[in-house]
LOTOR-993387 format. One record per atom (N, C-alpha, C): residue in three letters; atom name; x, y, z. Coordinates in nm, 4 decimals. Layout:
N
<fiza><lumvo>ALA</lumvo><keba>CA</keba><px>X</px><py>Y</py><pz>Z</pz></fiza>
...
This chain:
77
<fiza><lumvo>MET</lumvo><keba>N</keba><px>2.1829</px><py>6.4533</py><pz>21.3629</pz></fiza>
<fiza><lumvo>MET</lumvo><keba>CA</keba><px>2.2606</px><py>6.3586</py><pz>21.4112</pz></fiza>
<fiza><lumvo>MET</lumvo><keba>C</keba><px>2.2023</px><py>6.2151</py><pz>21.4174</pz></fiza>
<fiza><lumvo>LEU</lumvo><keba>N</keba><px>2.3117</px><py>6.1424</py><pz>21.4241</pz></fiza>
<fiza><lumvo>LEU</lumvo><keba>CA</keba><px>2.3317</px><py>5.9728</py><pz>21.3757</pz></fiza>
<fiza><lumvo>LEU</lumvo><keba>C</keba><px>2.2404</px><py>5.9445</py><pz>21.4484</pz></fiza>
<fiza><lumvo>ASP</lumvo><keba>N</keba><px>2.1496</px><py>5.7959</py><pz>21.4675</pz></fiza>
<fiza><lumvo>ASP</lumvo><keba>CA</keba><px>2.1287</px><py>5.7400</py><pz>21.6124</pz></fiza>
<fiza><lumvo>ASP</lumvo><keba>C</keba><px>2.2002</px><py>5.5847</py><pz>21.5972</pz></fiza>
<fiza><lumvo>ILE</lumvo><keba>N</keba><px>2.2931</px><py>5.6504</py><pz>21.7073</pz></fiza>
<fiza><lumvo>ILE</lumvo><keba>CA</keba><px>2.3547</px><py>5.4727</py><pz>21.6746</pz></fiza>
<fiza><lumvo>ILE</lumvo><keba>C</keba><px>2.3710</px><py>5.3967</py><pz>21.8347</pz></fiza>
<fiza><lumvo>THR</lumvo><keba>N</keba><px>2.3117</px><py>5.2645</py><pz>21.8482</pz></fiza>
<fiza><lumvo>THR</lumvo><keba>CA</keba><px>2.2685</px><py>5.1509</py><pz>21.9462</pz></fiza>
<fiza><lumvo>THR</lumvo><keba>C</keba><px>2.4556</px><py>5.0957</py><pz>21.9735</pz></fiza>
<fiza><lumvo>GLU</lumvo><keba>N</keba><px>2.4851</px><py>5.1401</py><pz>22.0924</pz></fiza>
<fiza><lumvo>GLU</lumvo><keba>CA</keba><px>2.5666</px><py>5.0324</py><pz>22.1005</pz></fiza>
<fiza><lumvo>GLU</lumvo><keba>C</keba><px>2.5541</px><py>4.8688</py><pz>22.2006</pz></fiza>
<fiza><lumvo>VAL</lumvo><keba>N</keba><px>2.6306</px><py>4.7519</py><pz>22.0575</pz></fiza>
<fiza><lumvo>VAL</lumvo><keba>CA</keba><px>2.5290</px><py>4.6448</py><pz>22.1754</pz></fiza>
<fiza><lumvo>VAL</lumvo><keba>C</keba><px>2.6762</px><py>4.5593</py><pz>22.1528</pz></fiza>
<fiza><lumvo>ASN</lumvo><keba>N</keba><px>2.7038</px><py>4.4545</py><pz>22.2710</pz></fiza>
<fiza><lumvo>ASN</lumvo><keba>CA</keba><px>2.7552</px><py>4.2883</py><pz>22.3073</pz></fiza>
<fiza><lumvo>ASN</lumvo><keba>C</keba><px>2.7711</px><py>4.2439</py><pz>22.2978</pz></fiza>
<fiza><lumvo>SER</lumvo><keba>N</keba><px>2.6782</px><py>4.2060</py><pz>22.2178</pz></fiza>
<fiza><lumvo>SER</lumvo><keba>CA</keba><px>2.6510</px><py>4.0820</py><pz>22.1800</pz></fiza>
<fiza><lumvo>SER</lumvo><keba>C</keba><px>2.6256</px><py>4.0244</py><pz>22.0492</pz></fiza>
<fiza><lumvo>TYR</lumvo><keba>N</keba><px>2.6388</px><py>3.9179</py><pz>21.9743</pz></fiza>
<fiza><lumvo>TYR</lumvo><keba>CA</keba><px>2.5335</px><py>3.9214</py><pz>21.8585</pz></fiza>
<fiza><lumvo>TYR</lumvo><keba>C</keba><px>2.3806</px><py>3.9059</py><pz>21.8525</pz></fiza>
<fiza><lumvo>ASP</lumvo><keba>N</keba><px>2.3423</px><py>3.8566</py><pz>21.9721</pz></fiza>
<fiza><lumvo>ASP</lumvo><keba>CA</keba><px>2.1827</px><py>3.8386</py><pz>21.9812</pz></fiza>
<fiza><lumvo>ASP</lumvo><keba>C</keba><px>2.1354</px><py>3.9889</py><pz>21.9982</pz></fiza>
<fiza><lumvo>GLU</lumvo><keba>N</keba><px>2.2088</px><py>4.0373</py><pz>22.0752</pz></fiza>
<fiza><lumvo>GLU</lumvo><keba>CA</keba><px>2.1167</px><py>4.1891</py><pz>22.1121</pz></fiza>
<fiza><lumvo>GLU</lumvo><keba>C</keba><px>2.1786</px><py>4.2722</py><pz>22.0044</pz></fiza>
<fiza><lumvo>PHE</lumvo><keba>N</keba><px>2.2402</px><py>4.2993</py><pz>21.8762</pz></fiza>
<fiza><lumvo>PHE</lumvo><keba>CA</keba><px>2.3100</px><py>4.3168</py><pz>21.7226</pz></fiza>
<fiza><lumvo>PHE</lumvo><keba>C</keba><px>2.1654</px><py>4.2783</py><pz>21.6642</pz></fiza>
<fiza><lumvo>LYS</lumvo><keba>N</keba><px>2.1521</px><py>4.1362</py><pz>21.6891</pz></fiza>
<fiza><lumvo>LYS</lumvo><keba>CA</keba><px>2.0112</px><py>4.0640</py><pz>21.5514</pz></fiza>
<fiza><lumvo>LYS</lumvo><keba>C</keba><px>1.9055</px><py>4.1609</py><pz>21.6104</pz></fiza>
<fiza><lumvo>LYS</lumvo><keba>N</keba><px>1.8810</px><py>4.1920</py><pz>21.7297</pz></fiza>
<fiza><lumvo>LYS</lumvo><keba>CA</keba><px>1.7789</px><py>4.2004</py><pz>21.7826</pz></fiza>
<fiza><lumvo>LYS</lumvo><keba>C</keba><px>1.7235</px><py>4.4130</py><pz>21.7580</pz></fiza>
<fiza><lumvo>VAL</lumvo><keba>N</keba><px>1.8592</px><py>4.4250</py><pz>21.7387</pz></fiza>
<fiza><lumvo>VAL</lumvo><keba>CA</keba><px>1.8222</px><py>4.6252</py><pz>21.7310</pz></fiza>
<fiza><lumvo>VAL</lumvo><keba>C</keba><px>1.8478</px><py>4.6255</py><pz>21.6238</pz></fiza>
<fiza><lumvo>LEU</lumvo><keba>N</keba><px>1.8957</px><py>4.5352</py><pz>21.5289</pz></fiza>
<fiza><lumvo>LEU</lumvo><keba>CA</keba><px>1.8862</px><py>4.5510</py><pz>21.3666</pz></fiza>
<fiza><lumvo>LEU</lumvo><keba>C</keba><px>1.7580</px><py>4.5414</py><pz>21.3441</pz></fiza>
<fiza><lumvo>GLU</lumvo><keba>N</keba><px>1.6615</px><py>4.4209</py><pz>21.3703</pz></fiza>
<fiza><lumvo>GLU</lumvo><keba>CA</keba><px>1.5443</px><py>4.3800</py><pz>21.3957</pz></fiza>
<fiza><lumvo>GLU</lumvo><keba>C</keba><px>1.4692</px><py>4.4857</py><pz>21.3690</pz></fiza>
<fiza><lumvo>GLU</lumvo><keba>N</keba><px>1.4503</px><py>4.5428</py><pz>21.5258</pz></fiza>
<fiza><lumvo>GLU</lumvo><keba>CA</keba><px>1.3348</px><py>4.5220</py><pz>21.5862</pz></fiza>
<fiza><lumvo>GLU</lumvo><keba>C</keba><px>1.3585</px><py>4.7687</py><pz>21.6078</pz></fiza>
<fiza><lumvo>LYS</lumvo><keba>N</keba><px>1.5010</px><py>4.7682</py><pz>21.5776</pz></fiza>
<fiza><lumvo>LYS</lumvo><keba>CA</keba><px>1.5486</px><py>4.9650</py><pz>21.5605</pz></fiza>
<fiza><lumvo>LYS</lumvo><keba>C</keba><px>1.5852</px><py>4.9805</py><pz>21.4867</pz></fiza>
<fiza><lumvo>GLY</lumvo><keba>N</keba><px>1.6678</px><py>4.9673</py><pz>21.4312</pz></fiza>
<fiza><lumvo>GLY</lumvo><keba>CA</keba><px>1.7436</px><py>4.9730</py><pz>21.2804</pz></fiza>
<fiza><lumvo>GLY</lumvo><keba>C</keba><px>1.8369</px><py>5.0684</py><pz>21.3793</pz></fiza>
<fiza><lumvo>GLY</lumvo><keba>N</keba><px>1.8774</px><py>5.1474</py><pz>21.2168</pz></fiza>
<fiza><lumvo>GLY</lumvo><keba>CA</keba><px>1.9967</px><py>5.2526</py><pz>21.2764</pz></fiza>
<fiza><lumvo>GLY</lumvo><keba>C</keba><px>2.1066</px><py>5.2196</py><pz>21.2064</pz></fiza>
<fiza><lumvo>PHE</lumvo><keba>N</keba><px>2.2263</px><py>5.3081</py><pz>21.3031</pz></fiza>
<fiza><lumvo>PHE</lumvo><keba>CA</keba><px>2.3683</px><py>5.2501</py><pz>21.3096</pz></fiza>
<fiza><lumvo>PHE</lumvo><keba>C</keba><px>2.3678</px><py>5.1480</py><pz>21.4325</pz></fiza>
<fiza><lumvo>ILE</lumvo><keba>N</keba><px>2.4320</px><py>5.0301</py><pz>21.4105</pz></fiza>
<fiza><lumvo>ILE</lumvo><keba>CA</keba><px>2.5117</px><py>4.9835</py><pz>21.5494</pz></fiza>
<fiza><lumvo>ILE</lumvo><keba>C</keba><px>2.7036</px><py>4.9860</py><pz>21.6091</pz></fiza>
<fiza><lumvo>SER</lumvo><keba>N</keba><px>2.7403</px><py>5.0355</py><pz>21.6781</pz></fiza>
<fiza><lumvo>SER</lumvo><keba>CA</keba><px>2.8342</px><py>5.0422</py><pz>21.7483</pz></fiza>
<fiza><lumvo>SER</lumvo><keba>C</keba><px>2.8283</px><py>4.8692</py><pz>21.8063</pz></fiza>
<fiza><lumvo>ALA</lumvo><keba>N</keba><px>2.9844</px><py>4.8173</py><pz>21.7492</pz></fiza>
<fiza><lumvo>ALA</lumvo><keba>CA</keba><px>2.9922</px><py>4.6708</py><pz>21.7766</pz></fiza>
<fiza><lumvo>ALA</lumvo><keba>C</keba><px>3.1515</px><py>4.6486</py><pz>21.7952</pz></fiza>
<fiza><lumvo>HIS</lumvo><keba>N</keba><px>3.1798</px><py>4.5808</py><pz>21.8185</pz></fiza>
<fiza><lumvo>HIS</lumvo><keba>CA</keba><px>3.2968</px><py>4.5708</py><pz>21.8249</pz></fiza>
<fiza><lumvo>HIS</lumvo><keba>C</keba><px>3.3006</px><py>4.3950</py><pz>21.7393</pz></fiza>
<fiza><lumvo>TRP</lumvo><keba>N</keba><px>3.4553</px><py>4.4760</py><pz>21.6235</pz></fiza>
<fiza><lumvo>TRP</lumvo><keba>CA</keba><px>3.4037</px><py>4.3362</py><pz>21.5497</pz></fiza>
<fiza><lumvo>TRP</lumvo><keba>C</keba><px>3.5705</px><py>4.2867</py><pz>21.5449</pz></fiza>
<fiza><lumvo>ASP</lumvo><keba>N</keba><px>3.5942</px><py>4.1512</py><pz>21.5045</pz></fiza>
<fiza><lumvo>ASP</lumvo><keba>CA</keba><px>3.8278</px><py>4.1292</py><pz>21.5541</pz></fiza>
<fiza><lumvo>ASP</lumvo><keba>C</keba><px>3.8440</px><py>4.1493</py><pz>21.4061</pz></fiza>
<fiza><lumvo>GLY</lumvo><keba>N</keba><px>3.8461</px><py>4.1931</py><pz>21.3047</pz></fiza>
<fiza><lumvo>GLY</lumvo><keba>CA</keba><px>3.8794</px><py>4.2448</py><pz>21.1636</pz></fiza>
<fiza><lumvo>GLY</lumvo><keba>C</keba><px>3.9419</px><py>4.1925</py><pz>21.0408</pz></fiza>
<fiza><lumvo>THR</lumvo><keba>N</keba><px>3.8663</px><py>4.0862</py><pz>21.0781</pz></fiza>
<fiza><lumvo>THR</lumvo><keba>CA</keba><px>3.8322</px><py>3.9533</py><pz>20.9912</pz></fiza>
<fiza><lumvo>THR</lumvo><keba>C</keba><px>3.7655</px><py>3.9715</py><pz>20.9315</pz></fiza>
<fiza><lumvo>THR</lumvo><keba>N</keba><px>3.7700</px><py>3.9471</py><pz>20.8024</pz></fiza>
<fiza><lumvo>THR</lumvo><keba>CA</keba><px>3.7302</px><py>3.9527</py><pz>20.6510</pz></fiza>
<fiza><lumvo>THR</lumvo><keba>C</keba><px>3.6221</px><py>3.8566</py><pz>20.6711</pz></fiza>
<fiza><lumvo>GLN</lumvo><keba>N</keba><px>3.5884</px><py>3.7302</py><pz>20.7684</pz></fiza>
<fiza><lumvo>GLN</lumvo><keba>CA</keba><px>3.5428</px><py>3.6088</py><pz>20.7600</pz></fiza>
<fiza><lumvo>GLN</lumvo><keba>C</keba><px>3.4104</px><py>3.6698</py><pz>20.8082</pz></fiza>
<fiza><lumvo>SER</lumvo><keba>N</keba><px>3.4546</px><py>3.7386</py><pz>20.9592</pz></fiza>
<fiza><lumvo>SER</lumvo><keba>CA</keba><px>3.3694</px><py>3.7672</py><pz>21.0558</pz></fiza>
<fiza><lumvo>SER</lumvo><keba>C</keba><px>3.2301</px><py>3.8561</py><pz>20.9659</pz></fiza>
<fiza><lumvo>GLU</lumvo><keba>N</keba><px>3.3397</px><py>3.9516</py><pz>20.9010</pz></fiza>
<fiza><lumvo>GLU</lumvo><keba>CA</keba><px>3.2796</px><py>4.0527</py><pz>20.8283</pz></fiza>
<fiza><lumvo>GLU</lumvo><keba>C</keba><px>3.0927</px><py>4.0303</py><pz>20.7090</pz></fiza>
<fiza><lumvo>GLU</lumvo><keba>N</keba><px>3.1749</px><py>3.9072</py><pz>20.7028</pz></fiza>
<fiza><lumvo>GLU</lumvo><keba>CA</keba><px>3.1466</px><py>3.8500</py><pz>20.4879</pz></fiza>
<fiza><lumvo>GLU</lumvo><keba>C</keba><px>3.0567</px><py>3.7378</py><pz>20.6348</pz></fiza>
<fiza><lumvo>ALA</lumvo><keba>N</keba><px>3.0250</px><py>3.6874</py><pz>20.7344</pz></fiza>
<fiza><lumvo>ALA</lumvo><keba>CA</keba><px>2.9465</px><py>3.6068</py><pz>20.7862</pz></fiza>
<fiza><lumvo>ALA</lumvo><keba>C</keba><px>2.8399</px><py>3.6946</py><pz>20.8879</pz></fiza>
<fiza><lumvo>ILE</lumvo><keba>N</keba><px>2.8553</px><py>3.7757</py><pz>20.8744</pz></fiza>
<fiza><lumvo>ILE</lumvo><keba>CA</keba><px>2.7198</px><py>3.8944</py><pz>20.9697</pz></fiza>
<fiza><lumvo>ILE</lumvo><keba>C</keba><px>2.6736</px><py>3.9490</py><pz>20.8582</pz></fiza>
<fiza><lumvo>GLN</lumvo><keba>N</keba><px>2.7489</px><py>3.9678</py><pz>20.7098</pz></fiza>
<fiza><lumvo>GLN</lumvo><keba>CA</keba><px>2.6534</px><py>4.0079</py><pz>20.6290</pz></fiza>
<fiza><lumvo>GLN</lumvo><keba>C</keba><px>2.5121</px><py>3.9496</py><pz>20.5643</pz></fiza>
<fiza><lumvo>SER</lumvo><keba>N</keba><px>2.6216</px><py>3.7707</py><pz>20.5145</pz></fiza>
<fiza><lumvo>SER</lumvo><keba>CA</keba><px>2.5529</px><py>3.7030</py><pz>20.4991</pz></fiza>
<fiza><lumvo>SER</lumvo><keba>C</keba><px>2.3791</px><py>3.6575</py><pz>20.5579</pz></fiza>
<fiza><lumvo>GLU</lumvo><keba>N</keba><px>2.4350</px><py>3.6243</py><pz>20.6980</pz></fiza>
<fiza><lumvo>GLU</lumvo><keba>CA</keba><px>2.3207</px><py>3.5996</py><pz>20.7968</pz></fiza>
<fiza><lumvo>GLU</lumvo><keba>C</keba><px>2.1970</px><py>3.7558</py><pz>20.8109</pz></fiza>
<fiza><lumvo>THR</lumvo><keba>N</keba><px>2.2650</px><py>3.8526</py><pz>20.8530</pz></fiza>
<fiza><lumvo>THR</lumvo><keba>CA</keba><px>2.1735</px><py>4.0034</py><pz>20.8558</pz></fiza>
<fiza><lumvo>THR</lumvo><keba>C</keba><px>2.1613</px><py>4.0970</py><pz>20.7628</pz></fiza>
<fiza><lumvo>LYS</lumvo><keba>N</keba><px>2.2416</px><py>4.0620</py><pz>20.6896</pz></fiza>
<fiza><lumvo>LYS</lumvo><keba>CA</keba><px>2.2255</px><py>4.1983</py><pz>20.5264</pz></fiza>
<fiza><lumvo>LYS</lumvo><keba>C</keba><px>2.2962</px><py>4.3358</py><pz>20.5741</pz></fiza>
<fiza><lumvo>ALA</lumvo><keba>N</keba><px>2.3508</px><py>4.3147</py><pz>20.6955</pz></fiza>
<fiza><lumvo>ALA</lumvo><keba>CA</keba><px>2.4178</px><py>4.4681</py><pz>20.7688</pz></fiza>
<fiza><lumvo>ALA</lumvo><keba>C</keba><px>2.5526</px><py>4.4568</py><pz>20.7354</pz></fiza>
<fiza><lumvo>THR</lumvo><keba>N</keba><px>2.5806</px><py>4.5860</py><pz>20.6660</pz></fiza>
<fiza><lumvo>THR</lumvo><keba>CA</keba><px>2.7636</px><py>4.5771</py><pz>20.6420</pz></fiza>
<fiza><lumvo>THR</lumvo><keba>C</keba><px>2.8364</px><py>4.6590</py><pz>20.7421</pz></fiza>
<fiza><lumvo>ILE</lumvo><keba>N</keba><px>2.9455</px><py>4.7534</py><pz>20.7406</pz></fiza>
<fiza><lumvo>ILE</lumvo><keba>CA</keba><px>3.0252</px><py>4.7845</py><pz>20.8021</pz></fiza>
<fiza><lumvo>ILE</lumvo><keba>C</keba><px>3.0198</px><py>4.9177</py><pz>20.6899</pz></fiza>
<fiza><lumvo>ARG</lumvo><keba>N</keba><px>2.9709</px><py>4.9838</py><pz>20.8189</pz></fiza>
<fiza><lumvo>ARG</lumvo><keba>CA</keba><px>2.9468</px><py>5.0799</py><pz>20.7491</pz></fiza>
<fiza><lumvo>ARG</lumvo><keba>C</keba><px>3.0570</px><py>5.2124</py><pz>20.7742</pz></fiza>
<fiza><lumvo>CYS</lumvo><keba>N</keba><px>3.0933</px><py>5.2141</py><pz>20.8432</pz></fiza>
<fiza><lumvo>CYS</lumvo><keba>CA</keba><px>3.2527</px><py>5.2674</py><pz>20.9324</pz></fiza>
<fiza><lumvo>CYS</lumvo><keba>C</keba><px>3.3147</px><py>5.2469</py><pz>20.9897</pz></fiza>
<fiza><lumvo>ILE</lumvo><keba>N</keba><px>3.4332</px><py>5.2220</py><pz>20.9664</pz></fiza>
<fiza><lumvo>ILE</lumvo><keba>CA</keba><px>3.4972</px><py>5.2577</py><pz>21.1109</pz></fiza>
<fiza><lumvo>ILE</lumvo><keba>C</keba><px>3.6112</px><py>5.3587</py><pz>21.1435</pz></fiza>
<fiza><lumvo>PRO</lumvo><keba>N</keba><px>3.5923</px><py>5.4689</py><pz>21.2312</pz></fiza>
<fiza><lumvo>PRO</lumvo><keba>CA</keba><px>3.5459</px><py>5.5807</py><pz>21.2453</pz></fiza>
<fiza><lumvo>PRO</lumvo><keba>C</keba><px>3.7310</px><py>5.6078</py><pz>21.3188</pz></fiza>
<fiza><lumvo>LEU</lumvo><keba>N</keba><px>3.7886</px><py>5.6845</py><pz>21.2418</pz></fiza>
<fiza><lumvo>LEU</lumvo><keba>CA</keba><px>3.9089</px><py>5.7113</py><pz>21.2279</pz></fiza>
<fiza><lumvo>LEU</lumvo><keba>C</keba><px>3.9555</px><py>5.7821</py><pz>21.3647</pz></fiza>
<fiza><lumvo>ASP</lumvo><keba>N</keba><px>3.8606</px><py>5.8173</py><pz>21.4644</pz></fiza>
<fiza><lumvo>ASP</lumvo><keba>CA</keba><px>3.9196</px><py>5.8634</py><pz>21.5856</pz></fiza>
<fiza><lumvo>ASP</lumvo><keba>C</keba><px>3.8446</px><py>5.7924</py><pz>21.6774</pz></fiza>
<fiza><lumvo>ASN</lumvo><keba>N</keba><px>3.8328</px><py>5.6607</py><pz>21.6721</pz></fiza>
<fiza><lumvo>ASN</lumvo><keba>CA</keba><px>3.7410</px><py>5.6044</py><pz>21.7279</pz></fiza>
<fiza><lumvo>ASN</lumvo><keba>C</keba><px>3.8992</px><py>5.5775</py><pz>21.8401</pz></fiza>
<fiza><lumvo>PRO</lumvo><keba>N</keba><px>3.8445</px><py>5.5718</py><pz>21.9741</pz></fiza>
<fiza><lumvo>PRO</lumvo><keba>CA</keba><px>3.8983</px><py>5.5675</py><pz>22.1176</pz></fiza>
<fiza><lumvo>PRO</lumvo><keba>C</keba><px>3.9991</px><py>5.3863</py><pz>22.1047</pz></fiza>
<fiza><lumvo>LYS</lumvo><keba>N</keba><px>4.0444</px><py>5.3070</py><pz>22.1303</pz></fiza>
<fiza><lumvo>LYS</lumvo><keba>CA</keba><px>4.1144</px><py>5.2426</py><pz>22.1386</pz></fiza>
<fiza><lumvo>LYS</lumvo><keba>C</keba><px>4.0117</px><py>5.1301</py><pz>22.2361</pz></fiza>
<fiza><lumvo>GLU</lumvo><keba>N</keba><px>3.9236</px><py>4.9917</py><pz>22.2748</pz></fiza>
<fiza><lumvo>GLU</lumvo><keba>CA</keba><px>3.9010</px><py>4.9602</py><pz>22.3781</pz></fiza>
<fiza><lumvo>GLU</lumvo><keba>C</keba><px>3.8564</px><py>4.7994</py><pz>22.3667</pz></fiza>
<fiza><lumvo>GLU</lumvo><keba>N</keba><px>3.9178</px><py>4.7163</py><pz>22.4025</pz></fiza>
<fiza><lumvo>GLU</lumvo><keba>CA</keba><px>3.9348</px><py>4.5824</py><pz>22.4472</pz></fiza>
<fiza><lumvo>GLU</lumvo><keba>C</keba><px>3.7718</px><py>4.5554</py><pz>22.4716</pz></fiza>
<fiza><lumvo>GLY</lumvo><keba>N</keba><px>3.7324</px><py>4.4720</py><pz>22.4135</pz></fiza>
<fiza><lumvo>GLY</lumvo><keba>CA</keba><px>3.6831</px><py>4.4060</py><pz>22.3637</pz></fiza>
<fiza><lumvo>GLY</lumvo><keba>C</keba><px>3.6325</px><py>4.2641</py><pz>22.3453</pz></fiza>
<fiza><lumvo>VAL</lumvo><keba>N</keba><px>3.5753</px><py>4.2136</py><pz>22.2614</pz></fiza>
<fiza><lumvo>VAL</lumvo><keba>CA</keba><px>3.5594</px><py>4.1038</py><pz>22.2324</pz></fiza>
<fiza><lumvo>VAL</lumvo><keba>C</keba><px>3.4240</px><py>4.1054</py><pz>22.0682</pz></fiza>
<fiza><lumvo>CYS</lumvo><keba>N</keba><px>3.4893</px><py>4.0971</py><pz>21.9517</pz></fiza>
<fiza><lumvo>CYS</lumvo><keba>CA</keba><px>3.3714</px><py>4.0239</py><pz>21.8282</pz></fiza>
<fiza><lumvo>CYS</lumvo><keba>C</keba><px>3.2367</px><py>3.9716</py><pz>21.8569</pz></fiza>
<fiza><lumvo>ILE</lumvo><keba>N</keba><px>3.1492</px><py>4.0119</py><pz>21.8342</pz></fiza>
<fiza><lumvo>ILE</lumvo><keba>CA</keba><px>3.0593</px><py>4.0590</py><pz>21.8532</pz></fiza>
<fiza><lumvo>ILE</lumvo><keba>C</keba><px>3.0052</px><py>3.8962</py><pz>21.7954</pz></fiza>
<fiza><lumvo>TYR</lumvo><keba>N</keba><px>3.1073</px><py>3.8469</py><pz>21.6904</pz></fiza>
<fiza><lumvo>TYR</lumvo><keba>CA</keba><px>3.0488</px><py>3.7961</py><pz>21.5974</pz></fiza>
<fiza><lumvo>TYR</lumvo><keba>C</keba><px>3.1469</px><py>3.6277</py><pz>21.6106</pz></fiza>
<fiza><lumvo>SER</lumvo><keba>N</keba><px>3.2904</px><py>3.6264</py><pz>21.6590</pz></fiza>
<fiza><lumvo>SER</lumvo><keba>CA</keba><px>3.3428</px><py>3.4919</py><pz>21.6188</pz></fiza>
<fiza><lumvo>SER</lumvo><keba>C</keba><px>3.4332</px><py>3.5602</py><pz>21.8316</pz></fiza>
<fiza><lumvo>GLY</lumvo><keba>N</keba><px>3.3884</px><py>3.6301</py><pz>21.8740</pz></fiza>
<fiza><lumvo>GLY</lumvo><keba>CA</keba><px>3.4464</px><py>3.6328</py><pz>22.0095</pz></fiza>
<fiza><lumvo>GLY</lumvo><keba>C</keba><px>3.6107</px><py>3.6029</py><pz>22.0716</pz></fiza>
<fiza><lumvo>LYS</lumvo><keba>N</keba><px>3.6104</px><py>3.6650</py><pz>21.9157</pz></fiza>
<fiza><lumvo>LYS</lumvo><keba>CA</keba><px>3.7927</px><py>3.6989</py><pz>21.9241</pz></fiza>
<fiza><lumvo>LYS</lumvo><keba>C</keba><px>3.8565</px><py>3.8089</py><pz>21.9941</pz></fiza>
<fiza><lumvo>PRO</lumvo><keba>N</keba><px>3.9053</px><py>3.9166</py><pz>22.0462</pz></fiza>
<fiza><lumvo>PRO</lumvo><keba>CA</keba><px>3.9911</px><py>3.9841</py><pz>22.0979</pz></fiza>
<fiza><lumvo>PRO</lumvo><keba>C</keba><px>3.9850</px><py>4.0983</py><pz>21.9810</pz></fiza>
<fiza><lumvo>SER</lumvo><keba>N</keba><px>3.9568</px><py>4.2473</py><pz>22.0478</pz></fiza>
<fiza><lumvo>SER</lumvo><keba>CA</keba><px>3.8721</px><py>4.3132</py><pz>21.9295</pz></fiza>
<fiza><lumvo>SER</lumvo><keba>C</keba><px>3.9432</px><py>4.4659</py><pz>22.0072</pz></fiza>
<fiza><lumvo>THR</lumvo><keba>N</keba><px>3.9736</px><py>4.5603</py><pz>21.9501</pz></fiza>
<fiza><lumvo>THR</lumvo><keba>CA</keba><px>4.0610</px><py>4.6111</py><pz>22.0173</pz></fiza>
<fiza><lumvo>THR</lumvo><keba>C</keba><px>3.9364</px><py>4.8003</py><pz>22.0051</pz></fiza>
<fiza><lumvo>GLN</lumvo><keba>N</keba><px>3.8387</px><py>4.8032</py><pz>21.9038</pz></fiza>
<fiza><lumvo>GLN</lumvo><keba>CA</keba><px>3.8252</px><py>4.8867</py><pz>21.8446</pz></fiza>
<fiza><lumvo>GLN</lumvo><keba>C</keba><px>3.6104</px><py>4.7973</py><pz>21.7881</pz></fiza>
<fiza><lumvo>ARG</lumvo><keba>N</keba><px>3.5251</px><py>4.9382</py><pz>21.8232</pz></fiza>
<fiza><lumvo>ARG</lumvo><keba>CA</keba><px>3.4208</px><py>4.9012</py><pz>21.7660</pz></fiza>
<fiza><lumvo>ARG</lumvo><keba>C</keba><px>3.3945</px><py>4.9997</py><pz>21.6197</pz></fiza>
<fiza><lumvo>VAL</lumvo><keba>N</keba><px>3.3217</px><py>4.9178</py><pz>21.5278</pz></fiza>
<fiza><lumvo>VAL</lumvo><keba>CA</keba><px>3.2742</px><py>5.0194</py><pz>21.4494</pz></fiza>
<fiza><lumvo>VAL</lumvo><keba>C</keba><px>3.1172</px><py>4.9876</py><pz>21.3823</pz></fiza>
<fiza><lumvo>LEU</lumvo><keba>N</keba><px>3.0590</px><py>5.1102</py><pz>21.3212</pz></fiza>
<fiza><lumvo>LEU</lumvo><keba>CA</keba><px>2.9555</px><py>5.0646</py><pz>21.2543</pz></fiza>
<fiza><lumvo>LEU</lumvo><keba>C</keba><px>2.9413</px><py>4.9998</py><pz>21.2015</pz></fiza>
<fiza><lumvo>PHE</lumvo><keba>N</keba><px>2.8265</px><py>4.9421</py><pz>21.2331</pz></fiza>
<fiza><lumvo>PHE</lumvo><keba>CA</keba><px>2.7499</px><py>4.8132</py><pz>21.1275</pz></fiza>
<fiza><lumvo>PHE</lumvo><keba>C</keba><px>2.5948</px><py>4.9489</py><pz>21.0899</pz></fiza>
<fiza><lumvo>ALA</lumvo><keba>N</keba><px>2.5460</px><py>4.9070</py><pz>20.9446</pz></fiza>
<fiza><lumvo>ALA</lumvo><keba>CA</keba><px>2.3569</px><py>4.9214</py><pz>20.9263</pz></fiza>
<fiza><lumvo>ALA</lumvo><keba>C</keba><px>2.3520</px><py>4.8495</py><pz>20.8472</pz></fiza>
<fiza><lumvo>LYS</lumvo><keba>N</keba><px>2.1998</px><py>4.8627</py><pz>20.7752</pz></fiza>
<fiza><lumvo>LYS</lumvo><keba>CA</keba><px>2.1272</px><py>4.7760</py><pz>20.7228</pz></fiza>
<fiza><lumvo>LYS</lumvo><keba>C</keba><px>2.1132</px><py>4.8533</py><pz>20.5902</pz></fiza>
<fiza><lumvo>ALA</lumvo><keba>N</keba><px>2.1152</px><py>4.7966</py><pz>20.4564</pz></fiza>
<fiza><lumvo>ALA</lumvo><keba>CA</keba><px>2.0749</px><py>4.9143</py><pz>20.3428</pz></fiza>
<fiza><lumvo>ALA</lumvo><keba>C</keba><px>1.9287</px><py>4.9116</py><pz>20.3170</pz></fiza>
<fiza><lumvo>TYR</lumvo><keba>N</keba><px>1.8815</px><py>4.9978</py><pz>20.3271</pz></fiza>
<fiza><lumvo>TYR</lumvo><keba>CA</keba><px>1.7008</px><py>4.9644</py><pz>20.3002</pz></fiza>
<fiza><lumvo>TYR</lumvo><keba>C</keba><px>1.6741</px><py>5.0286</py><pz>20.1182</pz></fiza>
């Protein structure tokens, strides 16, 4: 069973990444700019965009732009 933590802010994202690890479910705006910035700052990358992901209105944890779904981030160790 995957250990997935849902977060709603970039600060929360970084805290979970450092203190707990595992997979993090977070809103992403779909741009390579945000994805690359998150990877550059935290070393975490998008691991999965679930095909059966329910559409969910939100805001990207990095850019604050609108997002329609969550994706799974994780750090390679």
